[in-house]
Steps between C-alpha positions, in 0.01 A plus 500: 500500500493210254755227565756451223468177303782269612764377259413161357707239319194391298417859395863565405528183289175585321620852425836371377323245277278767351793732436702224336216443255412870465142463626492635856164656422358147496668400827179348636495253210846358569471125496668238711717410202634853469587518868772245418684767303681603819654318792535651845843420638525370856850360558759723663739430212266625227367792704848648499448621143131472412152476650299391194615323185339445162710213355648506151260222394213742563670794326575298184134394488378859526757685288711419194842388615399566859571873454280694743387830341621817670145626555418177688805543724401862557146392589628247752731757665212744543250245630275613780150426620298350780717254694789515249848504652719797394736395222865595543695361204460267203762323294509240225747228601595157358234348733226738385348833600572571865314755709613644832260663743583843645582347835527821699149603386367150569644494854349842569159406357472175696659593832320836528161334445532140613139435611350391163785252451401310816142413405334320207519687171119498467200488730233257385140427586332169557451225755709188545391201704803289594401144581744261668362143480771372738322678787151369427349268757507136403385295800662736753654846497853480354784526751875572475561126544270403211614781268744367241790715382347526153181631659697749710653626176153569357403693815813717483443569129136592568608738778767662279255545211246660732754755625615580145152538352375719786784742436394519137154616602307173494255407774616159622318232698636164618327165521437297709448673834659299784383451861631768735798407719534160332846344478520568126415871547767541770750312284434732205541804727855390586570530127346848486183378328181669618240259362127581543326325788147430626373407849535131585120474522451643149328279245435539131214252479246742351735584216584133447127430469465782248790361290356149520161620371667696222683186386189284533317743270797566270454454127825303514360234729537160334176325598543227240819375661345530847208281390725252326722441800372244747588564859510259787352583839855551629569758227181686588599515867845625399343767281280618787805513726664732249199730524340408170190285537455467128802461277566806285728470200614801299628486142816711533609440143182669381571802724844537341359468146204735548717775647779435248757474779860431398769293668283268708576129519327321210421208732267716710177308475208446731564562869304384805447788744632411844472672838864610488437679170189670642705636793763629259245665271317658791826653625569640151150638479532658844837663423364647175175630653588869489688488170343624176515196273583705189838606643588191705775249428534188714856368527521140617854452634551126516758225467552311175373184672165666574459683168244259356285511815517879502394515136200288599419741784531801271257350249258394776497862615412612148229235479359641826470844337834673568616714206828639638811445290693208652873438455729238650846576643659154496793435733763230460580253781747555784754221529710408806734221386563236762248621756125550543404829663179695559462879523527511881822294504652710221433829677629360830821382330568834330431689823745280697763543227447877492541525877813284495657704219419827683653372824817395319533849348376724783554285811329599825321794335243257361245507778183687597189607310683710241710204386197271512328738256809521279533121481128464424519749212826356368350150509197627309730666247696177455183299444345752261809535283553123488143437384437813290827553308426221251252542214173385656436231239839336566592265785700621801763278660587581863804399699347408834785304650532612859872565473478710182453822697378845397763764427455852637714632216573411141267514197252241627156650455297654777770527767736674257229745394401584859867536598561759227182687585624517861836638378316800359331561836839481670652746249230761558515451877872578482437804283229633734735459799762695305246778443415509871872524583548785252723299264264522202230746396149383407458377142399805293221493242598307189466812287809641674722200419726428205419143400794481260690390814338156461764351272549154655364236261308327782297817558359511149439124505288535817294782348462359149440133585297538820361841594367594155343162401356417843157659451458309172587176681233570764246553223557174312244274667221749429613538139500124451151467653368767265672402177595131504226295325221321677636146526458302819858548618668834566869559571529800732881477534487482877875434522605841371501710818716245685742469212513878460587543869773235493656654189475850651662379821795352312564823308439721804730285716775521237467880484475546877809287564697699242394860570537693825173695532552706815824679426710742697293796630657742250274748313653431158403130535143561611340530152606150395406355841154659487440373143594149612280526808203606285560198275521261795200657673302431183628141505394463863148609405505259207590214735213594730254516210609164356502326838153640566372307198635187673345599834849520652589791730854643470747408774680804652797296621676173423 
């Protein structure tokens, strides 16, 4: 049996735009400009009387005097099609043309077939190599004590992107591989990051030699400058120490010009190849070994301070023969006013604060392996939301004063999100106990329920603002990779899942505090209770799906 196409905000807006201009038969040609004909409402206040609005300024542009023809109104009321929400009512008001969705039909359609709303809207093909320069070996393997907070941010963003892109169908590989059981690997594991590893004895010397020869024979090698530069004996010894007996200089500016690459620093000139760069290139080459070049994109997730160096590395890789598309995800700095702190100290501080806050709230319960696991996950959630909730190109400012504390409640990022996810687990545990005690029957199939019982404004807000658009949100990074130009930088909007979860948690918390879900065990109240339980069960699955893209497991209790 073929799965029904899920309702989609994008599909509905496109259909409404086509109907407003009487050309639904050309729906595929609807431009970005025409999608602005309608606005999806999101605030509780506006959702009380409309779901979509075409403002008067639009209507007066399309029709004389802003008078919408009756056949257009009729066409909008009868709209249907793949992914289009069922239309309930339309009305021309002083603000414009308002459209209300048939909410009962929408609740039934979503809650009786929730699965497609919990995964990306499209499955894509291709390979993505995610490179994190912060983890590349300089003189020694990086450690938690040498990892700066800005570098930790790039690692978390790389990990989040990998989880998102895999769910969209991409084959994902990470670079560089790190030594097994090293301090940095164990540190990343405490944050839920499963980074690729290699045996401690592993070497990449053969591949480094291959890259070196490719650069020595590259058409971009600048032999004139090499000949014109006099080197002292000391410089020659230093060059040999770096693994390059003969100096090799590559004209990166020429690489950019020949390949007509956009967005690279105009000051990229001629670069001397050093041992550190060879190690980096060899790791990239190794990670991309099994990828078909024609469908591979390399994402270099790096800090703004290291952008120029990473542009050099990207162009050196091209000069060595790599043809994969390369894009840079540039991350702003992490600031800690009044104090200097590395990644290890930051994680230790947040863990201590999380434990202290838990002990203040739950007392002597906070002991044993279960609570150790809870505190570890909650600490990871705190760190991830603090470093991922800001647009990745912007700076993050952290409050790392030791007496600032971490709240276990209140709309403060990761802890608040995990707390509300745990409330859903508690609700369903209570319901299941009620079933076992004979207080409540099992939830019947959605087809047997009357969803008109969902009249509380918070219920529609949760469906319309979160459950329906979620699959489109999960799909955005893949869409951007496919359709956003080919300049050096790419903005993959890595902050959106965290912001979505915080916003959801605020609206869910408001609804949950206001509405009593598990009512008296009276048959005439069961229909409404079951409808609400189906809605909240769908929300619980949404939480799990979103947290999975952050590599955070749900917490069953808090």
